[in-house]
N, C-alpha and C positions, 0 to 999 in steps of 0.2 A: 504494500500500500504506500502510495506517494503522499508526502506531507511536507509542510513548511517549504514550499517551492517559491523561488524568486527568479524571475526572468530578467536578465540584464540585456537591454535592447536599445536600439535607436529606431524611432517610429517610422522613419522613411528609408530604412534599409530593407530591401526585399527579403533577405534571409530572416531578419527579425520578424517581419510581418508573417512569413510562412510559419515560423515557430508559434507566434501568437494564434494564428488560425488553427494550427494542428492541436495545440493544447486546448483551445476553446472547443474545437469539434469533438474531442474525446472527453470534454468536461473535466479536465485536470486543473483544479484551481491553482492560481499562482498570484504572487505579488509582483508588480512591475517596478523595475528600477531603470529609468531612462538614463542612458549614458551618452557622452559626446566623445566618440573614439578618436577624433582628430586632435583632441587636447592631450598634451603630454602627461598631465596628472590625472587623466580619466581612470577610474577604478577598474575599467575593463582590462587594462594592461596587466594588472596583478592576477587576473583570472584566467587569461589565456595567452600563450606565446604569440599568437597572431595579432593580438590587440584588437580583434574585431568581434562585434556581437554577431549572433546572440550567444549567450551563455546561460544555462539553467542550473541553478544550485538547488538541491533538494535533499530530503531524507527519504529513502525508499526501503521499507522493511527494516528500519533502524540503521540503515547504512547511509552515510553521507555520500552524495554523488555530485560531481561537477560535469555537466554535459556541455561540450564546446562545439558550436557550429550547428548549422541547419540539419545536416544528415543525422547527427547523434540525437538531436532533440525530436525530430520527426520519427526516427526509428523507435525511440523510447516511447513516444506517445502511441505509436501503432502497436507496440508490444504490450503495453499496459491495457490496451483496449481490444485485445484479441484480434488484431489485424484488420480493424475497420477502415484504415486509411490505405490499404492496398487490396485490389480485387482478389477474389478467390481463385480465378482462372489464371494459370501460369502465363498464358500469352498476354492477358490483360495486365498482369503484374509487370511483365517485361516492357509493355508499352508505357505504363505509368513511369517506370524508371527511366525509359528513354526520354520522355518529355521533361522529367525533372532535370536530367542531365543537359538537355537542350537549353533550358533556361539558365542553368548554372554556368554554361560555357559560351556557346555561340551567341545566344540572345544577350547575355550580360556583356560580352565583349563588343558586339556590334551595335547594340542599342543603349544599354545603361551607361556604358563607359563614355558614351558621347552625350546623350540627352541629359542624363542625370548629373553628369559632370558640369554641363553648361547651366542647367536649371537649378541644381541643388548645391553641388560642391563649390562652385565658384562663389555664390553668396556667403556660404558658411566660412570659407577660407579667405574671403575678401580678395578674390583674384580678378575682379573686374566684371564687365558686362558679358553676357553670352555672345559667342561668335556666330554670326549669321550663317556662315558656310558650314560650320560644325552642326548647327541646328538642322540645316537642310539635309546634310548627310545622315544624321541620326534619325530624322523622320523618314527618310527613304528606306533606311535599314529596318525601321520598325514596320513599315508597310510590307516589306518583303517577308518578314517573319510572320506577321499576322496573316498574310496571304497563304502561308503554309499551314497555319492553324485553322483557318476558316473552314476548309472541308471537314476537318475532324469535328468541329463544333456543330456543323450542319448535319452530319451523318450519324453522330453518336449522342447518347443521352448525356454523357460526360466526356471529357477530353480523351480519356484512356479506354472508355468502353461503357459498360452498362451501369456502373456505380461511381460515385464520387471517390476520388483517390488523392494521394499526395500530389499528383500531377495538377489537379485542379487548384489545390491550395497554393502550390508554388507559382503556378501561372497567375492566379489572382493576386498574389503578393506582389509580383513584378508589375503587372498591368495596373494595379490600383495606385501605385506610386506615380506612374505616368499619367493616369487619369486625374490625379490630384492637380498636376501641373497643366492639365488641359492638352496633353500630348496624345491621347488615345483617340484615333479617328473612327469611332464606333459606327458612324453612318455608312462607311464603306465596307463594313464587315458585319452584316446582320446576324449571321450565325454566332459569331463570337459575342456580339452584343446580347443576344438572347441568353447565351451561356453565362455571361458576366452578371446579368440581371438576376439569374437564378441563384448563383453562388452569393451574390451581394445580399440576398434576403435571408441567408442563414444566420442564426444567432451568433456564431463565431465571428462573423464579419462586422457586427455592429460596433465594437470598440474602435475599429480602424476608421470608421466614418467620423469619429470625433477628433482625430489627429489634426493638428494644425502646424504648418511650417512657418517659422518666424518671418513676418513681412510679406508673406505670399498667401492670399486667400485661396481656398480650393476652387476648382473649376465649378461651373454652374451645375453640372450633373453629378458631382462627386458623391454627395450624400443622398441623391435622388434614387430611390429603389426602382422606380418605373420611368426611366428616361427614354 
């Protein structure tokens, strides 16, 4: 039994959001500790060698645990809930893992490293105004990736198959940050829009809708469940 759980996270870090969604989905209660990992004295540096959130500290069956990173936290959440975050079918599980890996590497490298750097990291680090060329390239990359996801959302009940999985939570974590900054072109991808509306209505998603980035209001549809 898990108890006394504390999640150290940054609200606009996709991996942190995925952890919050997974813990919320399996109803594992936790206290939130918001961290600012770019600051040298951030407490996150004492918790993980990477210096990056999320980190979950908890006691499980009387044993203290420190779970570092998205994979460890989502895996723990899934294990404690008897596998509800991965499909029962082996092929669907493989597809869920493929999609999680997709967001962790190519999507993160092609899209987040550009758009979130320009829209989020630059203001936080005071690196100046967003670069128009970089924004254009990041938006083009986002459309390419969403174009690959659109058929999946249109043909399947959930991204990896017949039931919600880690793939949906990780995808929603990434896309919700972009949605906050008004960078998600939902009108061009109706299948993904329908999928996002569905996951956005789940109880685990509600805390994310209250997140606010300093100096930047959310997009007009960010907190709208029926947009």
